[in-house]
N, CA, C and O of each residue as an XYZ file, in Angstrom:
604
protein
N     -28.542    -27.605      0.288
C     -28.755    -28.299      1.530
C     -29.819    -29.366      1.294
O     -30.729    -29.185      0.486
N     -29.693    -30.458      1.998
C     -30.639    -31.571      1.858
C     -31.084    -31.999      3.244
O     -30.261    -32.194      4.138
N     -32.400    -32.146      3.418
C     -32.948    -32.679      4.656
C     -33.810    -33.889      4.318
O     -34.370    -33.987      3.226
N     -33.904    -34.795      5.263
C     -34.707    -35.998      5.068
C     -36.114    -35.770      5.580
O     -36.345    -34.987      6.502
N     -37.036    -36.464      4.968
C     -38.422    -36.368      5.399
C     -39.198    -37.599      4.986
O     -38.675    -38.487      4.313
N     -40.459    -37.640      5.402
C     -41.344    -38.743      5.074
C     -42.602    -38.155      4.444
O     -43.192    -37.215      4.976
N     -43.002    -38.712      3.316
C     -44.190    -38.239      2.610
C     -45.420    -38.597      3.437
O     -45.635    -39.763      3.768
N     -46.228    -37.588      3.769
C     -47.440    -37.854      4.543
C     -48.653    -38.041      3.638
O     -49.551    -38.821      3.952
N     -48.678    -37.320      2.505
C     -49.772    -37.516      1.543
C     -49.350    -36.983      0.184
O     -48.439    -36.163      0.074
N     -50.032    -37.464     -0.850
C     -49.790    -37.031     -2.226
C     -51.149    -36.695     -2.823
O     -52.100    -37.470     -2.717
N     -51.225    -35.522     -3.454
C     -52.509    -35.085     -3.995
C     -52.290    -34.023     -5.067
O     -51.530    -33.078     -4.858
N     -52.943    -34.171     -6.199
C     -52.940    -33.172     -7.279
C     -51.537    -32.750     -7.703
O     -51.291    -31.566     -7.934
N     -50.635    -33.688     -7.807
C     -49.287    -33.386     -8.272
C     -48.358    -32.813     -7.216
O     -47.247    -32.392     -7.538
N     -48.791    -32.790     -5.963
C     -47.959    -32.285     -4.866
C     -47.806    -33.353     -3.802
O     -48.682    -34.199     -3.619
N     -46.678    -33.303     -3.099
C     -46.429    -34.195     -1.977
C     -46.273    -33.347     -0.723
O     -45.612    -32.308     -0.746
N     -46.879    -33.789      0.365
C     -46.707    -33.156      1.659
C     -45.678    -33.990      2.411
O     -45.890    -35.175      2.667
N     -44.565    -33.359      2.761
C     -43.446    -34.072      3.364
C     -43.218    -33.551      4.781
O     -43.072    -32.347      4.992
N     -43.189    -34.470      5.752
C     -42.866    -34.118      7.138
C     -41.352    -34.144      7.281
O     -40.717    -35.178      7.074
N     -40.772    -32.986      7.643
C     -39.327    -32.885      7.803
C     -38.993    -32.441      9.216
O     -39.790    -31.772      9.873
N     -37.814    -32.817      9.677
C     -37.306    -32.367     10.956
C     -36.415    -31.166     10.703
O     -35.455    -31.252      9.938
N     -36.727    -30.040     11.344
C     -36.003    -28.797     11.105
C     -34.563    -28.870     11.585
O     -33.695    -28.218     11.005
N     -34.284    -29.643     12.626
C     -32.963    -29.661     13.229
C     -31.937    -30.441     12.422
O     -30.918    -30.856     12.973
N     -32.180    -30.652     11.126
C     -31.202    -31.335     10.292
C     -30.328    -30.302      9.603
O     -30.255    -29.159     10.056
N     -29.689    -30.662      8.559
C     -28.834    -29.772      7.801
C     -27.764    -30.598      7.136
O     -27.892    -31.814      6.993
N     -26.720    -29.933      6.736
C     -25.642    -30.668      6.094
C     -24.918    -31.524      7.134
O     -25.115    -31.341      8.336
N     -24.112    -32.424      6.691
C     -23.400    -33.309      7.597
C     -22.388    -32.604      8.485
O     -21.925    -33.182      9.469
N     -22.033    -31.356      8.154
C     -21.031    -30.628      8.929
C     -21.610    -29.415      9.650
O     -20.852    -28.608     10.190
N     -22.932    -29.268      9.672
C     -23.554    -28.077     10.267
C     -23.072    -27.800     11.687
O     -22.821    -26.651     12.049
N     -22.944    -28.850     12.487
C     -22.628    -28.664     13.896
C     -21.135    -28.783     14.190
O     -20.725    -28.632     15.341
N     -20.323    -29.049     13.184
C     -18.886    -29.182     13.376
C     -18.206    -27.833     13.225
O     -18.756    -26.937     12.583
N     -17.015    -27.666     13.806
C     -16.263    -26.427     13.568
C     -15.958    -26.278     12.076
O     -15.479    -27.219     11.443
N     -16.229    -25.123     11.529
C     -16.010    -24.890     10.105
C     -17.176    -25.301      9.240
O     -17.160    -25.081      8.029
N     -18.213    -25.911      9.857
C     -19.400    -26.293      9.097
C     -20.252    -25.076      8.788
O     -19.981    -23.979      9.277
N     -21.273    -25.270      7.982
C     -22.075    -24.135      7.523
C     -22.884    -23.490      8.639
O     -23.062    -22.272      8.636
N     -23.379    -24.274      9.594
C     -24.169    -23.720     10.680
C     -25.511    -23.167     10.237
O     -26.217    -22.541     11.027
N     -25.865    -23.389      8.996
C     -27.083    -22.818      8.443
C     -28.347    -23.252      9.146
O     -29.323    -22.502      9.181
N     -28.352    -24.445      9.706
C     -29.550    -24.934     10.383
C     -29.810    -24.141     11.664
O     -30.953    -24.081     12.118
N     -28.791    -23.540     12.252
C     -28.957    -22.816     13.506
C     -29.821    -21.580     13.371
O     -30.420    -21.141     14.353
N     -29.902    -21.009     12.187
C     -30.687    -19.794     11.995
C     -32.179    -20.057     12.158
O     -32.915    -19.157     12.565
N     -32.637    -21.246     11.858
C     -34.062    -21.563     11.940
C     -34.477    -22.091     13.305
O     -35.666    -22.121     13.620
N     -33.531    -22.500     14.103
C     -33.862    -23.171     15.367
C     -34.743    -22.332     16.295
O     -35.721    -22.875     16.810
N     -34.466    -21.039     16.547
C     -35.322    -20.301     17.482
C     -36.707    -19.997     16.919
O     -37.626    -19.708     17.685
N     -36.877    -20.055     15.611
C     -38.113    -19.628     14.985
C     -39.035    -20.759     14.586
O     -40.204    -20.518     14.286
N     -38.549    -21.976     14.573
C     -39.329    -23.068     13.996
C     -39.623    -24.153     15.022
O     -38.947    -24.281     16.043
N     -40.637    -24.914     14.718
C     -40.969    -26.084     15.518
C     -39.974    -27.188     15.195
O     -39.167    -27.051     14.275
N     -40.028    -28.271     15.942
C     -39.099    -29.385     15.723
C     -39.320    -30.049     14.375
O     -38.380    -30.582     13.785
N     -40.563    -30.022     13.878
C     -40.833    -30.594     12.563
C     -41.868    -29.731     11.849
O     -42.632    -28.999     12.478
N     -41.875    -29.832     10.537
C     -42.807    -29.088      9.715
C     -43.264    -29.964      8.569
O     -42.593    -30.926      8.195
N     -44.417    -29.620      8.015
C     -44.895    -30.269      6.812
C     -44.731    -29.285      5.669
O     -45.186    -28.144      5.753
N     -44.082    -29.725      4.602
C     -43.775    -28.876      3.462
C     -44.459    -29.446      2.229
O     -44.407    -30.651      1.984
N     -45.103    -28.571      1.451
C     -45.732    -28.986      0.196
C     -44.742    -28.762     -0.940
O     -44.226    -27.660     -1.125
N     -44.485    -29.825     -1.696
C     -43.506    -29.783     -2.779
C     -44.114    -30.433     -4.011
O     -44.839    -31.423     -3.906
N     -43.821    -29.878     -5.171
C     -44.291    -30.488     -6.420
C     -43.684    -31.885     -6.535
O     -42.474    -32.065     -6.394
N     -44.540    -32.863     -6.791
C     -44.100    -34.265     -6.896
C     -43.735    -34.565     -8.343
O     -44.604    -34.829     -9.174
N     -42.449    -34.520     -8.631
C     -41.970    -34.789     -9.985
C     -41.369    -36.178    -10.128
O     -40.954    -36.571    -11.218
N     -41.322    -36.930     -9.017
C     -40.691    -38.250     -9.078
C     -41.655    -39.375     -8.719
O     -41.247    -40.536     -8.678
N     -42.921    -39.063     -8.459
C     -43.919    -40.100     -8.189
C     -43.755    -40.784     -6.853
O     -43.592    -42.003     -6.806
N     -43.794    -40.036     -5.763
C     -43.634    -40.610     -4.429
C     -44.970    -41.127     -3.907
O     -46.030    -40.818     -4.451
N     -44.898    -41.923     -2.838
C     -46.090    -42.481     -2.200
C     -46.066    -42.142     -0.710
O     -44.992    -41.966     -0.134
N     -47.241    -42.050     -0.083
C     -47.281    -41.794      1.364
C     -46.477    -42.845      2.129
O     -46.541    -44.039      1.835
N     -45.721    -42.369      3.117
C     -44.882    -43.248      3.925
C     -43.474    -43.411      3.387
O     -42.616    -43.961      4.078
N     -43.216    -42.952      2.182
C     -41.892    -43.090      1.566
C     -40.915    -42.066      2.142
O     -41.265    -40.903      2.341
N     -39.688    -42.512      2.407
C     -38.625    -41.602      2.856
C     -38.044    -40.898      1.643
O     -37.717    -41.533      0.641
N     -37.917    -39.585      1.741
C     -37.401    -38.778      0.639
C     -36.431    -37.737      1.180
O     -36.318    -37.538      2.390
N     -35.747    -37.090      0.277
C     -34.914    -35.956      0.624
C     -35.490    -34.703     -0.009
O     -35.960    -34.732     -1.146
N     -35.454    -33.607      0.726
C     -35.833    -32.297      0.196
C     -34.548    -31.528     -0.029
O     -33.741    -31.376      0.888
N     -34.357    -31.044     -1.238
C     -33.121    -30.359     -1.590
C     -33.434    -28.899     -1.891
O     -34.344    -28.592     -2.660
N     -32.672    -28.008     -1.277
C     -32.727    -26.580     -1.564
C     -31.485    -26.260     -2.384
O     -30.364    -26.505     -1.938
N     -31.680    -25.718     -3.574
C     -30.557    -25.418     -4.447
C     -29.641    -24.357     -3.845
O     -30.091    -23.470     -3.120
N     -28.357    -24.461     -4.157
C     -27.390    -23.469     -3.703
C     -27.796    -22.093     -4.209
O     -28.279    -21.962     -5.334
N     -27.607    -21.089     -3.402
C     -27.931    -19.727     -3.796
C     -29.348    -19.303     -3.453
O     -29.635    -18.106     -3.427
N     -30.236    -20.240     -3.191
C     -31.625    -19.892     -2.876
C     -31.744    -19.094     -1.582
O     -32.469    -18.100     -1.562
N     -31.064    -19.483     -0.496
C     -31.170    -18.670      0.721
C     -30.655    -17.239      0.528
O     -31.226    -16.299      1.082
N     -29.594    -17.070     -0.243
C     -29.069    -15.727     -0.498
C     -30.075    -14.888     -1.285
O     -30.309    -13.726     -0.954
N     -30.666    -15.470     -2.317
C     -31.675    -14.737     -3.096
C     -32.870    -14.361     -2.231
O     -33.405    -13.260     -2.360
N     -33.292    -15.258     -1.356
C     -34.415    -14.965     -0.470
C     -34.077    -13.838      0.499
O     -34.907    -12.965      0.754
N     -32.869    -13.854      1.036
C     -32.456    -12.785      1.955
C     -32.387    -11.441      1.242
O     -32.795    -10.418      1.793
N     -31.871    -11.444      0.022
C     -31.818    -10.194     -0.736
C     -33.217     -9.672     -1.021
O     -33.467     -8.472     -0.914
N     -34.114    -10.549     -1.376
C     -35.493    -10.154     -1.668
C     -36.191     -9.645     -0.413
O     -36.938     -8.667     -0.470
N     -35.955    -10.296      0.712
C     -36.656     -9.942      1.945
C     -36.055     -8.741      2.663
O     -36.777     -8.003      3.333
N     -34.747     -8.533      2.537
C     -34.094     -7.477      3.311
C     -33.493     -6.370      2.455
O     -33.743     -5.190      2.704
N     -32.715     -6.731      1.463
C     -32.002     -5.719      0.686
C     -32.940     -4.860     -0.157
O     -32.745     -3.648     -0.251
N     -33.950     -5.465     -0.767
C     -34.873     -4.692     -1.602
C     -35.635     -3.642     -0.789
O     -35.694     -2.490     -1.220
N     -36.221     -3.980      0.363
C     -36.884     -2.934      1.151
C     -35.934     -1.846      1.652
O     -36.301     -0.671      1.661
N     -34.729     -2.212      2.064
C     -33.766     -1.197      2.513
C     -33.405     -0.263      1.357
O     -33.335      0.953      1.535
N     -33.178     -0.831      0.182
C     -32.878      0.000     -0.986
C     -34.066      0.905     -1.314
O     -33.874      2.061     -1.691
N     -35.285      0.393     -1.175
C     -36.472      1.208     -1.418
C     -36.568      2.376     -0.461
O     -36.898      3.490     -0.870
N     -36.281      2.134      0.813
C     -36.314      3.208      1.812
C     -35.258      4.259      1.483
O     -35.542      5.456      1.510
N     -34.040      3.814      1.173
C     -32.964      4.770      0.870
C     -33.242      5.560     -0.399
O     -33.048      6.775     -0.428
N     -33.691      4.886     -1.445
C     -34.007      5.587     -2.689
C     -35.197      6.530     -2.513
O     -35.208      7.628     -3.070
N     -36.197      6.103     -1.741
C     -37.340      6.968     -1.462
C     -36.940      8.205     -0.688
O     -37.411      9.304     -0.983
N     -36.074      8.038      0.301
C     -35.589      9.187      1.080
C     -34.798     10.141      0.196
O     -34.942     11.359      0.307
N     -33.965      9.591     -0.680
C     -33.196     10.444     -1.602
C     -34.121     11.199     -2.546
O     -33.914     12.383     -2.811
N     -35.144     10.513     -3.055
C     -36.100     11.174     -3.953
C     -36.887     12.242     -3.203
O     -37.124     13.327     -3.734
N     -37.289     11.943     -1.981
C     -37.996     12.931     -1.177
C     -37.151     14.157     -0.896
O     -37.652     15.281     -0.913
N     -35.878     13.944     -0.639
C     -34.967     15.059     -0.403
C     -34.788     15.880     -1.676
O     -34.720     17.108     -1.620
N     -34.711     15.212     -2.814
C     -34.490     15.910     -4.084
C     -35.674     16.784     -4.483
O     -35.488     17.826     -5.110
N     -36.878     16.374     -4.128
C     -38.057     17.155     -4.531
C     -38.545     18.095     -3.434
O     -39.572     18.754     -3.596
N     -37.828     18.164     -2.335
C     -38.232     19.044     -1.230
C     -38.205     20.499     -1.688
O     -37.260     20.922     -2.354
N     -39.236     21.268     -1.337
C     -39.254     22.680     -1.721
C     -38.165     23.455     -0.987
O     -37.840     23.158      0.162
N     -37.617     24.433     -1.659
C     -36.576     25.269     -1.057
C     -37.186     26.006      0.124
O     -38.236     26.637      0.005
N     -36.521     25.919      1.254
C     -37.018     26.567      2.460
C     -38.076     25.744      3.178
O     -38.543     26.134      4.248
N     -38.458     24.610      2.603
C     -39.464     23.746      3.216
C     -38.824     22.749      4.154
O     -37.628     22.823      4.437
N     -39.615     21.830      4.629
C     -39.127     20.810      5.543
C     -38.563     19.629      4.763
O     -39.294     18.753      4.302
N     -37.250     19.634      4.634
C     -36.569     18.565      3.906
C     -36.742     17.232      4.639
O     -36.906     16.185      4.013
N     -36.702     17.288      5.956
C     -36.846     16.058      6.731
C     -38.208     15.405      6.511
O     -38.308     14.182      6.408
N     -39.247     16.218      6.440
C     -40.586     15.675      6.233
C     -40.708     15.018      4.868
O     -41.228     13.906      4.767
N     -40.242     15.676      3.821
C     -40.343     15.081      2.487
C     -39.429     13.859      2.360
O     -39.780     12.893      1.683
N     -38.274     13.895      3.000
C     -37.399     12.711      2.977
C     -38.075     11.547      3.702
O     -38.001     10.406      3.247
N     -38.729     11.831      4.823
C     -39.433     10.786      5.567
C     -40.595     10.205      4.776
O     -40.801      8.992      4.762
N     -41.354     11.075      4.117
C     -42.465     10.602      3.283
C     -41.934      9.774      2.117
O     -42.502      8.737      1.775
N     -40.837     10.240      1.504
C     -40.223      9.480      0.409
C     -39.707      8.132      0.876
O     -39.852      7.131      0.175
N     -39.100      8.102      2.064
C     -38.589      6.835      2.607
C     -39.730      5.863      2.860
O     -39.628      4.678      2.542
N     -40.816      6.367      3.432
C     -41.977      5.517      3.685
C     -42.559      4.986      2.373
O     -42.860      3.799      2.251
N     -42.710      5.877      1.400
C     -43.257      5.459      0.104
C     -42.331      4.456     -0.581
O     -42.800      3.458     -1.130
N     -41.022      4.711     -0.554
C     -40.067      3.778     -1.159
C     -40.073      2.422     -0.480
O     -39.967      1.392     -1.145
N     -40.197      2.414      0.840
C     -40.266      1.155      1.575
C     -41.511      0.362      1.246
O     -41.454     -0.859      1.096
N     -42.653      1.059      1.131
C     -43.911      0.385      0.790
C     -43.850     -0.189     -0.618
O     -44.261     -1.327     -0.845
N     -43.335      0.598     -1.571
C     -43.222      0.115     -2.954
C     -42.300     -1.102     -3.020
O     -42.620     -2.087     -3.687
N     -41.162     -1.040     -2.334
C     -40.224     -2.167     -2.340
C     -40.843     -3.398     -1.686
O     -40.654     -4.518     -2.162
N     -41.582     -3.193     -0.599
C     -42.250     -4.313      0.062
C     -43.258     -4.964     -0.881
O     -43.316     -6.189     -0.988
N     -44.047     -4.140     -1.563
C     -45.036     -4.682     -2.491
C     -44.376     -5.410     -3.661
O     -44.869     -6.444     -4.111
N     -43.267     -4.873     -4.147
C     -42.529     -5.556     -5.217
C     -41.991     -6.902     -4.737
O     -42.099     -7.902     -5.447
N     -41.416     -6.933     -3.540
C     -40.878     -8.181     -2.992
C     -41.995     -9.190     -2.760
O     -41.838    -10.377     -3.044
N     -43.120     -8.714     -2.245
C     -44.252     -9.608     -2.005
C     -44.818    -10.132     -3.321
O     -45.169    -11.307     -3.425
N     -44.906     -9.264     -4.323
C     -45.376     -9.693     -5.639
C     -44.441    -10.699     -6.261
O     -44.893    -11.675     -6.860
N     -43.149    -10.483     -6.134
C     -42.153    -11.419     -6.664
C     -42.284    -12.762     -5.969
O     -42.168    -13.810     -6.604
N     -42.526    -12.732     -4.666
C     -42.705    -13.960     -3.910
C     -43.959    -14.700     -4.369
O     -43.947    -15.925     -4.486
N     -45.041    -13.964     -4.631
C     -46.283    -14.602     -5.086
C     -46.122    -15.196     -6.474
O     -46.702    -16.242     -6.767
N     -45.330    -14.538     -7.350
C     -45.116    -15.059     -8.702
C     -44.410    -16.391     -8.665
O     -44.694    -17.257     -9.492
N     -43.491    -16.583     -7.724
C     -42.666    -17.792     -7.689
C     -43.162    -18.817     -6.684
O     -42.486    -19.818     -6.449
N     -44.334    -18.592     -6.080
C     -44.786    -19.485     -5.026
C     -44.995    -20.902     -5.530
O     -44.661    -21.853     -4.822
N     -45.542    -21.078     -6.738
C     -45.735    -22.422     -7.261
C     -44.422    -23.082     -7.639
O     -44.308    -24.307     -7.583
N     -43.433    -22.295     -8.022
C     -42.126    -22.822     -8.390
C     -41.219    -22.765     -7.165
O     -40.218    -22.048     -7.157
N     -41.578    -23.527     -6.130
C     -40.814    -23.523     -4.885
C     -39.377    -23.944     -5.154
O     -39.124    -24.752     -6.048
N     -38.434    -23.404     -4.391
C     -37.030    -23.733     -4.608
C     -36.646    -25.093     -4.037
O     -35.461    -25.375     -3.859
N     -37.621    -25.930     -3.751
C     -37.369    -27.263     -3.209
C     -37.641    -28.314     -4.271
O     -38.492    -28.137     -5.143
N     -36.907    -29.400     -4.180
C     -37.206    -30.529     -5.052
C     -37.023    -31.816     -4.254
O     -36.258    -31.874     -3.291
N     -37.738    -32.831     -4.680
C     -37.700    -34.133     -4.015
C     -36.626    -35.018     -4.625
O     -36.363    -34.967     -5.827
N     -36.013    -35.828     -3.774
C     -35.090    -36.885     -4.208
C     -35.473    -38.151     -3.452
O     -35.933    -38.099     -2.312
N     -35.278    -39.258     -4.095
C     -35.491    -40.529     -3.413
C     -34.452    -40.661     -2.301
O     -33.335    -40.158     -2.428
N     -34.815    -41.328     -1.227
C     -33.881    -41.560     -0.128
C     -32.695    -42.362     -0.641
O     -32.858    -43.309     -1.410
N     -31.499    -41.973     -0.207
C     -30.298    -42.692     -0.609
C     -29.680    -42.206     -1.907
O     -28.738    -42.828     -2.398
N     -30.178    -41.115     -2.482
C     -29.593    -40.597     -3.720
C     -28.886    -39.282     -3.460
O     -29.041    -38.327     -4.221
N     -28.105    -39.228     -2.381
C     -27.361    -38.018     -2.052
C     -26.214    -37.851     -3.035
O     -25.575    -38.816     -3.454
N     -25.972    -36.585     -3.391
C     -24.900    -36.278     -4.345
C     -23.870    -35.394     -3.681
O     -24.222    -34.414     -3.024
N     -22.603    -35.727     -3.842
C     -21.525    -34.870     -3.354
C     -21.424    -34.862     -1.851
O     -22.048    -35.666     -1.159
N     -20.610    -33.920     -1.350
C     -20.410    -33.778      0.087
C     -21.505    -32.886      0.679
O     -22.379    -32.397     -0.036
N     -21.441    -32.692      1.955
C     -22.334    -31.779      2.679
C     -23.787    -32.191      2.529
O     -24.660    -31.326      2.469
N     -24.072    -33.483      2.467
C     -25.445    -33.957      2.475
C     -26.224    -33.722      1.203
O     -27.454    -33.732      1.242
N     -25.568    -33.512      0.077
C     -26.289    -33.246     -1.192
C     -25.999    -34.319     -2.183
O     -26.507    -34.278     -3.304
């Protein structure tokens, strides 16, 4: 996906780009379009400032495109949702497996689920911190769109 923005400042190898959230691919609002921009609408302001590594030498006031590589939203969703759910389920299974005979299986399963969820959350958060500098966004000069769907 590609959205347009304007560079507000450049500093220490990074560019701060003001983008309008209500953009998206050229077919987002059409029947059969991706509709991906609609997911952010209730949660976001009309515009945001995004910090992106400046690899193309932009200047303040310059119009640019911010590109999110294909597959990035899916990986983010898996990291944010699937990993914690898997942690809870695996923790509950482990808690059930180690429950003492005649003891409270529900209690140990609940403790295992909580522990598995916390471990998965910490792993997901750590993974996010490791990749924070390598943001999945890249800058393009205005007018260098590639292919269909605004890329």
